[in-house]
N, C-alpha and C positions, 0 to 999 in steps of 0.2 A: 480505586486502590491505591494507597498510600506507599510511597518508598522513601526510604532514610538511608544515607550514606554515613557511616561511623567507623572510627578506627578500632580494630578488634582482633587481639590475636586469639590463636586456639587457647592459650591459656586463660584468658580472660572469657572465651565463649563459654567456659563450662558453667559460669556464675550467671550467664545470659537470660534474662527473664523473658520467655518466649514459648509459645505452644510446639514449637519444633525447630532443631537446629539443624540445617543441612550443612555438610563439610565437604567441598569439593576438593578431591584427590587427584593429582595428575600422577602419570607414570613416572615422572622424573622426582617425585618427592621424597626426602629422605627424613623419616620421623624424627622428632627429637625426644625428649624425656617427659613431656607432660602427658595429662591423663588421656586426652584425646589422641596424642601422638602413639601412646602405648597401646590403645585401643586399634588405631589405623595399622600399626606394626604387627600386632597379634592377630588381626583379621586377614592382613596381606599373607602372612607366613602360614595360616592354617587353609588359605584359598578360599575363604569366604567372602573377601573383598576382592573383586576384580577391578583394575582401573582403567579397564574399556570404558569408552563414553556411555553414560546412561546405565551402566552397571550398579545396582544398588544394594546396601546391606542396611536394613532397618531394625533400630534397637530400642526397646521400651525401658523406661526407668531406669537408665544407666547409672550407677553408683557413682556419686561425684558430679553429676552432671544436673544442672536445675531444668533444663527443658525435658518434658516428659518424653518427648519423641526426638530421637537422634537417628539422623539419615547421612550415612557416609555414600558418598555418589563418586563413582569414577568419573574422571575428566579428561581420559586419554592423554594427547599429547600436550594439552592445557590451552590450545588455541581457541579462539573465539568460538568457532565453528562447533568443537567437542566440549566446550565448557556449556555452550546453548544446550546440546543434546543432555548433557547432565543434569542443569536446571530443570529442564523440561520434563525429564523422567522422575526427577525428585518431587518436583511441585505436583506433578501427574499423579504420583503415589498418595500424595496428601488431599488431593482434591476431594475425594468423597468424605473426607473425616471432618472432626470437629476444629481443625487447627485453623484459628483467625489470624494469627502473628507469627509469621516465620522468619528465622534469622539463617541468611546464606553467608557461610563464612569459607573465606578461600585460606586453604592449608599452607598455601606459598604466596608470593607476591603476586599481584595481579594487572596486567596491563589495561588501559584504557578501553580497548576494543572488547577485551573479555568481560569488562564490567558492564558496558554498554550491551552486549548479547545476553547478559545475564538478567539485565532488567526486563527486556523485550521476552526471553523465555519464560520467566515467572508470571508476567501478564498473561502472555498466550497459552500457557499451560493449564490456569486459572479461570480463565474467560467462560462466560456463562450467560446465553441469550436468554431473556425473561420478557421481552416485551408484551408478546402476544398470548403470553402462559395466564390462564386463569388463577392459578397457585403456584406461581413461580418459586423454586428453590433456587435462589441467586447465588452468586459467588461468595463463599463463606470466608475465604482469605481475604482480609482487609488491610493488612500492613506487612510489607518485605523490608527487613533491614539487611542490607549489604554490608557485611563486615570486612574491612581491609587493614593489611599491615600499616599502610600509610596511605592517606587520601590525597598525597601531593600528586597533582598533575591528573587527578580524576574527577573533578566536580564538572568540567565541562562535559565529559563525555558522559556522566551520571545524568545532567541535566536535558542531554540530547536524548538519551535513551528514555527518561521519563516524558518528554516530550512527543516522540516517535510512539510511545503508548497511548498517549491521549488521543494522536491523529488515528493511529490504527483502531482503537476502540470505536471512536467516532464513525469511521468508514464501516466496520464491521457491523455497528448498530443498524445503519440504513441500509447496507446491502442484505443483511439477514431478513429484514422486515418482508413480508410478503407483499405483492403488488398492491393490493389493496391498502395497505398500510405506507405505502411509499410510491405515491403518484407524483408527476411531476409537480404538481401543486405543493405537496406536502415537501418535497425535496427542495423547492423554492424557499419554502417557509422556514425550514431547517438552516439552509444558508444565511437568511436574513437573521434569524435568532441568534447563529455563532456568531456573526459579524457584529451585531450591536452587544454581545456578551463581551466581545473580544476589545473593543475599543480601539483595536488598530487596523480594522480590516473593513474594507467598503464594499457594500454588496448592492447591485441593482438587478431585478429581476423582469424581463420583459416577457410580454404574454403575445398572443396570436396577433394582435394589431402592430403592435411595434417591430415584430419579425417580417410582418407582411411589408411594412413600410421600407425595411432593411433590404428587400427583394430575396429573402432566403426562401426560394421555391424547392429546393431540394429537401431542406429539413421540413418545411411544410407538408410535403407530399407525403413523408412518413406518417405524419400524425393524424391524417386525413381520415383514418379508419377508427378512430378512437372517440368515445365520448369524453375522454379525459383532455383537457386543453394542454398543449405545450408549454413549456417555460425555457428562456434562454438566459442563465445565471451567469452573472458578470462578478466577479470578484476581484478585488485589488490589496495588496499588502505592499506598502510604500516605506519601506525600511532604509532606501538610499536616496532620499529627495533631494531636489536642488539645494545648494548651500553657497549662498554669494554669488561668486562667477563660476562656480563648479557646478554644471549641468546634472540634472538627474541621471542617474545610471539606466540604461535601456534595460526594460524589464525582461524577463523569462517569463513565456506564456505557455502554461499548461492547459490543454483541451481534454476534457473527459467526458467519454460516450456515456450518455445517461437514459439509456432506454430502459423505463422501471418496469416492463415487461414485453416480452417478444415471442408473438404467437408465430411469427413469420410472415403475417399477413396472409394475403391471397395465397401467396407461396407457402402454406402452412406447415409447420413443423409435425413430426410424429408425435403421438400423444406420451409416449414413455419418456419421462424425465422433463417434461415440458416444464414443470414447476420450477425447475433450476433456471429458468429465464428470467425469473427476479434477479437472477445476479447480473444481467446484462447491463445494469449502471455501474458495474464495479469500477469502471473508469471514471465516472462522476464522482463515486465514493473516495476513490482516493485523492482526487483534487481538494475535496472537502476537507479529507483528513489531514493533507498536508498542510492546508491553511489554518487547520486547528492547531498544528504542532507551531506554524509560525507565528501564531499569537501568542504563544507561551515563551517561545524563544526570541523573538523581536531582533531577528539578524539584520545586518546592514545590506539588504538586498531589496530589490523592486521584482514583485511578482504578480502575474496577472492569471486568474483562473477563468476558463469559459466552459461552461456546461450546456450545451443542447439537450434538452430531456422530453421525451414524449413516449408514449405507448406505440407498439407496432400490432395493430389488430385489423382481422378481415372484416369489412363492413361493406354496405352498399356504397358509400363514399371513399372507400380505400383506393390507393393507387393501385394499378393493375400491372401484371407482366405487360411489357412493351410500351407502357406509357413513357412519353418523353418530357421531362420538366427541365426548367431553367435554373440553374444554381445562382447564388449572389454573384458569382464571379462572371456571369455571362454566359458561361459554358452550357452547353445543353447535354443531359443525361438520358440514356435509354434505359429504363429499369427491367432488366431481365428476368430478374428474381428479387420479389419483395423482401425475402428473407436476407438480403446482403444490404440491409438497412442501416448499418452503423456508419457505414463511409458515407451515405447520403446525408446523414445529420453533420458528420464530421468535417465534410469540405466546405460547407457554409460556414462553420465556425472557423475553419482555417483561414478563410478569406476575410472574415471580421477580424482575425487578429492582425491582419496587416498595419491596422489605423494605431497600433501601439509601437510601430518601428522597434520589433522585438530584438533582443540579442540573439534569442533562439526560441523556438517553438516545438514544445514536445507534447504530442497526443498520446492518451493511453485509452485503449479500448479492448473489451472482449471482442475482438473483431472476427476471428477464423477458426473453424473446427480443424482447418489445415494446418494450422500453428500447434494445435494440441497434439495432432498426429506426428509433427516434425520435432516437437521439443519436449512434449509429455508435461507434467506438473513441476519440473525442475527449473527450468529458465524460461523467462519471458523471452518472446521475439523482438529484436530490434533491427531497425529498418532506418538507414539515416542517408540523406545526402551530403553530410559533413563529416569527414573522417575525425576531425578533431572533438566535435560535438559527442561522435560516435563513441571515441575513445574515453571522454570523460564519463559517459553514461556507464559504460563498463567498468570503469575503475570504480565508480560509486556502487555499483552492484556488488562487486568484489568485496568492498569495505564493508559493506551493510549485509553481507551475506543474503542478498537479493538478487539473484543472478539473472542475466540476460546473455542473449547469442545473438552477433550480427549477422543478420541475412543478407543476401543478395539483392540488388535492385537494376540488374542488368536491364538496358533498353529492351531487348528481346521480349522481355516477359510482357511487356505492354502492348504485343501484337494482338494478343486475346481480347482486349478491351476495345477493339476498333469496331464501330457501328455504322450500319447503311444508313441509319434514321438519325443520329444525333453525332454531337462532337466525340462521344464517349459512352460505352455501355459499362453497367456498374458491374458486372462479372466477368470472368473469362471462363475457361474449361475448368475441370477439377485439378489437373495437374497444377501444382505450385499456387495454389489459394490463397497462402498467406502473402506470398510475394505479389501477385496480381492485385490483391486489395492494397497493398501498400503504394502498388504503382499508380493505381488510382487516386489516392490521397496525394501523391507526389505531385498531380497536375495542378494542385490548389497550394501548393506550399513554395512556390520558387522565387518567393520575394523574402526570403530569410532563411538562416539555418535551420533545418527541420530533421526531427527524429519522430518515429513512431514506434511504440511499445505495444505488442499484442500480448495481453495478459490472459487470452482465453483459457490458458492452460495452468495457469498460477494462481487466479483470482477468488478460485473457492475450489473447496473440495467437495466430492460426492460421498455416497453410502454412509456408513453409521456416523462419520465424522463430519456430515454435512454442513457446510457453513463458509462464509468469507474468509480469507486468509490476511486482508489487510494489504496485499502486495499490489504495486509495488511502491508501498509509502517509503519504506526504509531507503530503498534506491533514489528515490526522486529528492528526498530529505538530505541525503549526503551529497548528491549532486549540486543541490541548490545553495547549501552552506558553504561549499567549497568556492562558489563564486563571489563571496564577500571580498572586500579589501585584501591583499596578501597578508597584511600584518594580523589580520582577524581570521581569515581562513585557514592560517597555519595552525590554529587551533580547533578542535572538533566543532565548537559553537560558541558565540558569545551572547550571553543572556543578560539583555539590557534593562533595568529598571526603569 
């Protein structure tokens, strides 16, 4: 889908040649004397237009308006959050119709965060998955124009919004694919193809032999039960290389859990909703999506992406409850529950991350049902051993409206991970399950500032709207872009040619 930013007043919007004109109306708006202003004033006076976020008034063939469809959308207090709700409702109301070109016009001035949120909302509300359908009816909306009174100071936010959409939709594509259309091998090929097309991303994909040579015994143990070979994907974006006597900036490392299908292994899951375990690679998908966006934005930062990917299947060769394996770090792990496999592949990736001497490491994983119980689908769980890193991630989430909530890492929670037969067990008791999972990972993250995002509740939706959300790409991108040199990070993004 294409986006365009243009200078457009309400007076000019009446002549805009588009299939649908959407006008966002905040509570504080005072209508002027133009045609659309008059419509807004009359509709508000009659009670037909409420300016609560997401409330719509749809008009057809309005006299004097070139667009055949006019949608007046209440945007509440005009904040980014409520503007996003308004755009989502307006575009959603047009999704099933014939409109291919839509212009979104702001009745009053617009801030950069509101513009960026509107771009994301338009894309999300019109998204359609088609890859595995025999007669797909794809997205009809192909072009969205954002009309603003003045584009001064908005271009960077617009570019960041577009790039974020690119990343989110790339992530959604791979997360939504069924397990037989998204194997570790196919995921590795997708990463390679993305890197090749970008010309600024490097990609290496390691197979079973290379992983064995690295000593990733924990990761390999999870893959034993599947006919599909594991893959370890390594991505690099070097936007801040060494220049003369100035050393290259230390990279931020993103680690994404890439279980392309999770049956639970020998500790098999219940059949109900097991199909949704194709989403157990949403952490990996978010890392791929971030790199897709970095390729568009080309910021002055260094980023490494690590994706351990395999299936978790029950088989005669599968790891068994009680088995003890040796991780890349040398620590031995007693596998008490084979359905707690995500931490077993992540721990080896965290050890691998040490070689990059990172400024920080953030792992992203659909790790625990316990986090869903604790936080639902609103906020991702954030765990960190570094207060400054945690604060920056929380701030990024607030800015991007991709929220997280910091959870505790008290040492007392590690008591449940003690084992009589290994250095550590892979699970504790039921209580505090999201925290004990994070405490397990913490054992492998002692050599760098580290944070863990548990996205089990936020990575996808179930029910009639089943599908990947693309979270937490917005949070991660906002955090990464803020790591640019101060003069650059002061702006939302720098897009270099």
